[in-house]
N, CA and C of each residue as an Amber inpcrd file, in Angstrom:
protein
   438
 126.0280000 167.7890000  65.1300000 125.1360000 166.7150000  66.6150000
 124.8810000 167.3150000  67.9420000 124.0960000 167.3480000  68.4500000
 123.8890000 167.4770000  69.6740000 123.7260000 166.7340000  71.0440000
 124.8490000 167.2910000  72.1970000 125.3400000 166.6920000  72.9820000
 124.5890000 167.2600000  74.2410000 124.4510000 167.1290000  75.1400000
 123.4050000 167.6190000  76.1470000 124.3900000 166.8540000  77.8000000
 124.3920000 167.5110000  78.5040000 124.8790000 166.9830000  79.5760000
 124.5630000 167.8200000  81.4380000 124.1440000 167.1540000  82.3730000
 123.8250000 167.6220000  83.5370000 124.9250000 167.2110000  84.7180000
 125.3510000 168.0910000  85.2210000 126.1700000 167.5040000  86.6370000
 125.1230000 168.1660000  88.0100000 125.1540000 167.6500000  88.8680000
 124.7310000 168.2610000  89.8200000 125.9230000 168.4270000  90.8980000
 126.5020000 169.9480000  91.9890000 127.9380000 169.3020000  92.3570000
 127.2840000 170.0050000  93.7400000 127.1980000 168.4430000  94.4610000
 126.3700000 168.0940000  95.2470000 127.1580000 169.7510000  96.7890000
 126.0260000 169.6420000  97.9160000 126.8230000 171.0840000  98.4900000
 127.7170000 172.1890000  98.2750000 127.2170000 172.6390000  97.6400000
 128.2660000 174.2400000  96.1910000 126.7430000 175.1480000  96.2040000
 127.6430000 175.8920000  96.4190000 126.6210000 177.1130000  96.0830000
 126.9100000 177.2940000  94.3410000 125.9860000 178.6080000  93.5760000
 126.2810000 178.3550000  92.2150000 127.8690000 179.4790000  91.9260000
 127.7440000 180.1910000  93.2120000 128.8750000 180.7740000  92.9550000
 130.4790000 180.1160000  93.3930000 130.6760000 179.4970000  94.2070000
 131.2920000 178.4490000  94.0300000 131.3630000 177.9990000  92.9490000
 130.3010000 177.3300000  92.6810000 131.2180000 176.6760000  91.5520000
 131.7580000 177.3200000  90.5110000 130.4620000 177.8810000  89.6150000
 131.1950000 179.4340000  89.0160000 132.1590000 180.0950000  89.3950000
 133.0160000 180.6910000  90.3500000 134.2720000 180.8500000  90.7950000
 135.1420000 179.9310000  90.4420000 134.7870000 178.6130000  90.5950000
 135.7740000 177.4450000  90.1890000 136.2580000 177.3810000  88.5640000
 135.2750000 176.8110000  87.8680000 135.6690000 176.8840000  86.7090000
 135.4560000 178.4510000  85.7850000 135.8480000 179.3630000  86.7560000
 135.9920000 180.6620000  86.0330000 137.4240000 180.8780000  85.6590000
 138.0620000 179.7760000  87.4720000 139.5790000 179.9440000  87.5600000
 140.6480000 179.2250000  86.6300000 141.2800000 179.7690000  85.2560000
 142.7920000 178.9730000  83.9890000 143.2270000 177.8820000  84.6440000
 143.5830000 178.1860000  85.7720000 144.3520000 177.5220000  87.2590000
 144.0430000 175.5760000  87.0540000 142.4680000 175.8350000  87.5000000
 141.5980000 175.3900000  88.0840000 141.6750000 174.2500000  86.6980000
 141.3910000 175.1590000  85.6210000 140.7740000 174.2890000  84.3660000
 141.9790000 173.8370000  83.9150000 143.3960000 174.6030000  84.0850000
 144.2110000 173.4050000  83.0310000 144.5350000 171.9450000  84.0470000
 144.1770000 171.9380000  85.3740000 144.5090000 170.9840000  86.2710000
 143.1990000 169.9140000  85.9080000 141.9430000 169.9780000  85.2250000
 141.3940000 169.1390000  85.2530000 140.7890000 168.4640000  84.0150000
 141.0710000 169.1390000  82.9510000 140.6030000 169.2430000  81.2420000
 141.9140000 167.9560000  81.3970000 140.5080000 166.8730000  80.7890000
 140.9780000 165.4700000  80.8240000 142.4990000 166.0850000  79.2030000
 143.8370000 165.2510000  79.6380000 144.7270000 165.5600000  79.0660000
 145.2870000 166.5970000  78.5550000 144.5030000 167.6530000  79.0730000
 145.9760000 168.7850000  79.0820000 146.6130000 169.1350000  79.2160000
 147.4310000 170.0840000  77.8820000 149.2640000 169.4670000  78.1150000
 149.5140000 170.9250000  78.1720000 148.2880000 172.1540000  77.9230000
 148.8290000 173.4800000  77.9850000 147.5680000 174.4800000  77.7950000
 147.4590000 174.9670000  79.4640000 146.0500000 176.1080000  78.8220000
 146.0180000 177.5350000  78.8550000 146.4640000 179.0930000  78.4080000
 146.9700000 179.6110000  78.1290000 146.2020000 180.8370000  77.8840000
 145.8860000 181.6560000  78.4230000 144.7580000 182.4760000  78.1820000
 145.9230000 183.3620000  77.1060000 144.8500000 184.0450000  75.4930000
 145.8840000 185.0890000  74.6100000 144.4300000 186.1560000  75.0630000
 144.1170000 186.3930000  74.9250000 142.5860000 187.6220000  75.4100000
 142.0380000 187.2710000  76.4810000 140.9040000 188.6930000  75.8470000
 140.1170000 189.1090000  77.2470000 138.8600000 187.8460000  76.8200000
 139.4820000 186.8110000  78.0940000 138.1640000 185.2140000  77.7230000
 138.0850000 184.7980000  76.6860000 139.6010000 184.7020000  76.1370000
 140.2990000 183.8180000  74.8460000 141.0290000 183.0500000  75.3170000
 140.7960000 181.3920000  74.8570000 142.2320000 180.7380000  75.8250000
 142.8850000 179.8870000  74.9850000 143.9400000 179.5350000  74.4090000
 144.4980000 177.7800000  73.5770000 145.3230000 176.8970000  74.3300000
 145.0380000 175.5290000  74.1820000 144.5330000 175.0050000  74.8550000
 145.5970000 173.5950000  74.2350000 145.7390000 172.6850000  73.9800000
 146.4460000 171.5870000  73.6890000 146.4250000 170.6400000  74.7600000
 145.4520000 169.6150000  74.2210000 144.6510000 168.2530000  75.0310000
 145.0740000 167.0340000  74.0270000 145.5540000 166.3730000  74.6790000
 145.9100000 164.6960000  74.9880000 144.3970000 164.2470000  75.1140000
 144.3140000 163.4740000  73.2090000 143.0430000 162.6240000  74.4020000
 143.1330000 161.3490000  73.0440000 142.4450000 159.9520000  73.7790000
 142.9800000 158.6780000  73.9750000 141.5170000 158.0350000  74.4990000
 140.9760000 157.8410000  73.4760000 139.2760000 156.8280000  73.6970000
 139.1400000 156.6580000  72.6660000 139.5520000 155.0720000  72.1360000
 138.7930000 154.3270000  71.3490000 139.2330000 154.3530000  70.2570000
 139.0080000 155.2550000  69.3200000 139.3200000 155.3940000  67.6360000
 139.4820000 156.7570000  67.9950000 139.6160000 157.3360000  68.9580000
 139.9390000 159.8980000  69.2670000 141.4250000 159.2620000  70.0400000
 142.4440000 158.9320000  69.4470000 143.8480000 159.4890000  69.5110000
 144.4390000 160.4220000  69.0790000 145.3560000 161.2010000  70.0900000
 146.3670000 162.1430000  69.5830000 146.0590000 164.0080000  69.8750000
 146.7330000 164.6270000  69.3500000 146.8070000 166.0620000  70.4030000
 145.8610000 166.5620000  69.8280000 145.7960000 167.4140000  70.4000000
 144.0590000 168.6500000  69.7270000 144.4990000 170.1730000  70.2060000
 144.5130000 171.4140000  70.0500000 144.4250000 172.3320000  69.4980000
 143.5340000 173.3820000  69.1450000 142.9670000 173.5450000  70.6060000
 142.1470000 174.1700000  70.8650000 142.0270000 175.7640000  71.0770000
 140.9800000 176.4760000  70.3860000 140.9420000 178.3610000  70.7140000
 139.4200000 178.0230000  71.2850000 139.4110000 178.4240000  72.5670000
 138.5980000 178.6570000  73.2720000 138.0970000 179.8730000  73.9720000
 137.0510000 180.4030000  73.4830000 136.1690000 181.8620000  73.9250000
 135.2900000 182.0710000  75.0870000 134.7440000 182.0760000  75.6120000
 133.7410000 183.0950000  76.5890000 132.4120000 183.9690000  75.7420000
 131.5740000 183.6780000  76.4980000 130.5550000 185.2700000  75.5400000
 129.5320000 184.5570000  75.7500000 128.5280000 185.7240000  76.1490000
 127.4050000 186.7850000  76.4120000 127.5260000 185.8890000  78.4320000
 128.6810000 186.1960000  79.1520000 128.9030000 185.8030000  80.0670000
 127.3510000 186.2350000  81.1280000 126.9460000 185.7300000  81.8650000
 126.0450000 186.5220000  82.9090000 126.4240000 185.3490000  84.1010000
 126.8170000 186.5010000  85.1860000 127.4290000 185.5270000  86.1060000
 126.7330000 185.8840000  87.6770000 126.1320000 185.0210000  87.6960000
 126.7380000 183.9820000  87.7800000 126.1220000 182.9200000  86.8660000
 125.4290000 182.3800000  86.4620000 123.8510000 181.7970000  85.6130000
 124.0340000 181.2310000  84.2900000 125.1300000 181.5150000  83.4350000
 125.6210000 181.3470000  82.4800000 126.3740000 181.8350000  81.3130000
 126.7950000 181.0670000  80.4950000 127.7780000 181.7360000  79.6650000
 127.9280000 180.2680000  78.1650000 128.6720000 181.1600000  77.8590000
 128.5430000 180.2730000  76.6390000 130.1490000 179.5760000  76.0920000
 130.0710000 178.9090000  75.4640000 131.6930000 178.1490000  75.1830000
 131.5740000 178.3150000  73.9060000 132.5420000 179.0000000  73.1300000
 132.2380000 179.0840000  71.5660000 134.3150000 177.6300000  71.3970000
 134.4240000 176.7990000  70.4170000 135.2790000 175.9380000  70.8100000
 135.4430000 175.7250000  69.0290000 136.8760000 176.0530000  69.2580000
 137.1990000 175.2710000  67.6950000 138.6100000 174.3470000  68.2020000
 138.8270000 173.4310000  67.9790000 140.1370000 172.2440000  67.5640000
 140.0850000 171.6050000  66.7640000 140.8800000 170.8480000  66.2490000
 141.8030000 170.6520000  65.2550000 143.2390000 169.6470000  65.5490000
 142.5630000 168.5370000  65.2420000 144.0640000 167.0580000  65.1180000
 144.5800000 166.0870000  64.3190000 145.0760000 165.4580000  63.9940000
 145.2840000 164.0800000  63.4770000 144.2420000 163.6220000  63.3240000
 143.1670000 163.2420000  64.3300000 141.1860000 162.6710000  64.0940000
 140.5670000 163.5530000  63.8990000 140.8360000 164.6780000  63.1720000
 139.8960000 165.7060000  62.8020000 140.0370000 167.1310000  63.0290000
 138.6440000 167.9480000  62.6170000 138.3280000 169.1070000  63.6200000
 137.1090000 169.1670000  64.2880000 136.7920000 170.1440000  65.1490000
 135.3010000 169.7920000  66.1080000 135.4270000 171.1200000  65.5570000
 134.2160000 171.4900000  66.0820000 133.1810000 173.1730000  65.8520000
 132.4570000 172.8370000  67.3200000 132.2970000 173.7230000  68.3390000
 131.0980000 173.4390000  69.2870000 130.8730000 174.5560000  69.1800000
 129.6980000 175.1340000  69.9040000 129.3650000 175.9770000  70.7350000
 127.6110000 175.7520000  71.7740000 128.9380000 176.0560000  72.8660000
 127.9860000 175.3990000  74.3540000 127.6130000 175.7960000  74.9090000
 126.1340000 176.0260000  75.7560000 125.5640000 176.8000000  76.5650000
 125.6400000 175.8850000  78.0400000 126.0720000 176.7370000  79.1640000
 126.3910000 176.3640000  80.5130000 125.3460000 176.8350000  80.9680000
 124.9920000 175.7700000  82.0390000 123.0960000 177.0750000  82.7080000
 123.6780000 176.6720000  84.1870000 124.3160000 177.1810000  84.7420000
 123.8160000 176.7860000  87.1490000 122.6310000 177.0800000  86.8800000
 122.0030000 176.5810000  87.4230000 120.8080000 176.9570000  89.3680000
 121.4880000 176.4050000  90.4420000 120.4430000 176.6340000  91.3310000
 120.4420000 175.6840000  93.0950000 119.6930000 175.3290000  92.4820000
 119.4290000 174.5180000  93.2050000 118.5720000 173.0250000  92.6620000
 118.4160000 172.5340000  94.1840000 117.3870000 172.5610000  95.5150000
 118.0620000 172.2520000  96.7580000 119.0120000 172.1920000  97.8930000
 119.7810000 173.5470000  97.6550000 121.5360000 173.0480000  98.2640000
 122.3550000 173.0870000  97.7760000 121.6800000 172.2450000  95.9070000
 122.7080000 171.6030000  95.4860000 123.2690000 173.5460000  94.4090000
 124.4410000 172.9750000  93.2280000 123.9470000 173.5660000  91.8830000
 123.9390000 172.3540000  90.6280000 122.9640000 172.2850000  89.9810000
 123.0210000 172.1290000  88.7270000 123.2200000 172.6380000  87.6710000
 124.4580000 171.9520000  87.0920000 125.4260000 172.7920000  85.8570000
 124.4660000 171.8880000  84.3820000 123.7360000 172.8390000  84.0870000
 123.8030000 171.6030000  82.5810000 124.1800000 172.5510000  81.1400000
 125.0300000 171.4160000  79.9680000 125.7250000 172.1180000  79.3690000
 125.4470000 171.0820000  78.2240000 124.8470000 172.5720000  77.1310000
 123.9610000 171.7540000  75.8670000 124.8460000 172.4080000  74.6680000
 125.3020000 171.5080000  74.4970000 126.3900000 171.9810000  73.1940000
 125.2510000 171.3830000  71.4850000 125.7590000 172.1280000  70.4850000
 125.6700000 172.1840000  69.1830000 127.5740000 171.5070000  67.7210000
 127.6040000 170.3650000  67.8550000 128.9610000 169.7950000  67.8100000
 129.1320000 169.3100000  66.5240000 129.8220000 170.0770000  65.4750000
 130.0650000 169.7490000  64.1610000 131.9330000 169.5080000  63.9470000
 131.5670000 168.6060000  63.3460000 133.2640000 167.4080000  63.1210000
 133.6370000 166.8370000  61.8180000 135.0630000 166.9430000  61.5910000
 135.5790000 166.3080000  60.2900000 136.5040000 165.7960000  60.3590000
 136.6540000 164.5010000  59.6470000 137.5230000 164.1000000  59.0530000
 137.2250000 162.3650000  60.0240000 138.4590000 161.9710000  60.5910000
 138.3300000 160.4390000  61.0470000 136.3880000 160.9600000  62.3670000
 137.0130000 161.4890000  63.0500000 135.8080000 161.8040000  64.4200000
 134.4930000 162.3180000  63.0410000 134.1580000 162.7610000  61.5470000
 132.8700000 162.7140000  61.7140000 132.8150000 161.0010000  60.9270000
 133.6240000 160.5460000  60.3370000 133.6420000 159.6650000  59.8270000
 133.1560000 158.0060000  60.9390000 133.3380000 158.4000000  61.9810000
 132.7980000 157.9070000  63.3420000 131.7510000 156.9230000  63.6890000
 130.9610000 158.8570000  63.7830000 129.6060000 158.4620000  63.9080000
 129.1710000 159.6800000  64.9660000 128.0580000 159.8390000  65.2650000
 128.0540000 161.0690000  65.9690000 127.7930000 160.2520000  67.6480000
 127.4470000 158.4450000  67.4790000 126.6860000 158.0170000  68.5120000
 128.8210000 157.3470000  69.2560000 129.0810000 157.3040000  68.3530000
 130.7140000 157.6670000  68.9360000 131.1080000 159.0250000  69.6330000
 131.1220000 159.3260000  68.9380000 131.3450000 160.6090000  69.5220000
 130.8470000 161.1540000  70.6810000 129.3820000 160.8240000  70.8570000
 128.8880000 161.8120000  71.9770000 128.9170000 160.7820000  72.6600000
 129.1900000 159.7190000  72.7750000 129.6600000 158.7670000  74.4670000
 131.4410000 159.4180000  74.5260000 132.2090000 159.6710000  73.6650000
 133.3760000 160.0110000  74.1640000 133.5510000 161.1080000  74.7130000
 132.3560000 162.4730000  74.2540000 131.8370000 163.9740000  74.7870000
 131.7090000 163.6320000  75.9250000 130.5120000 162.7040000  76.1020000
 130.2480000 162.1580000  77.7680000 131.1510000 161.8870000  79.0900000
 131.9660000 160.8500000  78.5750000 132.8660000 160.1840000  79.2040000
 134.0640000 161.6230000  79.5020000 134.0110000 161.9670000  79.0530000
 135.4240000 162.9400000  79.0790000 134.3960000 164.5170000  80.6850000
 133.1180000 164.9660000  79.7380000 132.6270000 165.6450000  80.3800000
 131.8810000 165.5700000  81.5750000 131.4260000 164.4850000  81.8160000
 131.5740000 163.2940000  83.2360000 132.7970000 163.1850000  84.1950000
 134.3230000 163.1870000  83.2570000 134.7630000 163.5350000  84.6810000
 135.3800000 164.8310000  84.3270000 135.3730000 165.4010000  83.6730000
 135.9430000 166.7540000  84.1940000 134.2740000 167.5950000  85.6870000
 133.7800000 167.4110000  85.2350000 132.4060000 168.3370000  86.1140000
 133.2390000 167.7420000  87.4280000 133.3000000 165.6590000  87.4360000
 133.4390000 165.6390000  88.9530000 134.8930000 166.7670000  89.3680000
 136.0830000 166.3000000  88.0220000 137.0880000 166.6580000  89.1140000
 137.3410000 168.3580000  89.1970000 136.0260000 169.4640000  89.1630000
 135.6460000 170.9770000  89.2080000 134.4330000 170.6010000  90.2810000
 134.1690000 169.6370000  91.3590000 133.6530000 168.8640000  91.6830000
 134.9530000 169.6820000  92.6170000 135.3670000 168.6290000  92.8570000
 136.5300000 168.3210000  93.8570000 137.3800000 169.4830000  94.3250000
 137.4330000 170.0080000  93.4030000 138.3460000 171.9320000  93.0220000
 137.8220000 172.4760000  93.5430000 135.9930000 172.6530000  93.7240000
 135.7880000 173.4160000  94.3210000 135.5760000 173.3340000  96.0660000
 134.8000000 172.0340000  95.9000000 135.7400000 171.7710000  97.9020000
 136.7780000 172.0700000  98.4700000 137.8220000 172.0350000  98.1300000
 139.4300000 172.1000000  98.6220000 139.3420000 173.1260000  99.1280000
């Protein structure tokens, strides 16, 4: 399943947004339902997230890796998550560009799911993903402006 989401960070430079989303402490604070977020290697992280949205409920253990970094304009996130509702494997390209004094971040992800998450279908998963991404980027924007 393909997911695409764009967020406009008002009055923030590409570098400000980049620096904010590269800060593990910020990520731990703004990831929805984040219980733990720790660096386990170079550009590799382990996170535990509690998700409770519609039929998708439970704790997910996630392995996250950043690759193909091109500071401050793009990077790719490789995410493997598992929990009671199933497993998820995502490959997400994050692209930042300046547009009229603002920064536009576009997340384009290819996501594969198993278990309950696969059973409930792309429409439900896509909807949950967009809600989570929207909140995540709003919270990143708040942190960047502090």
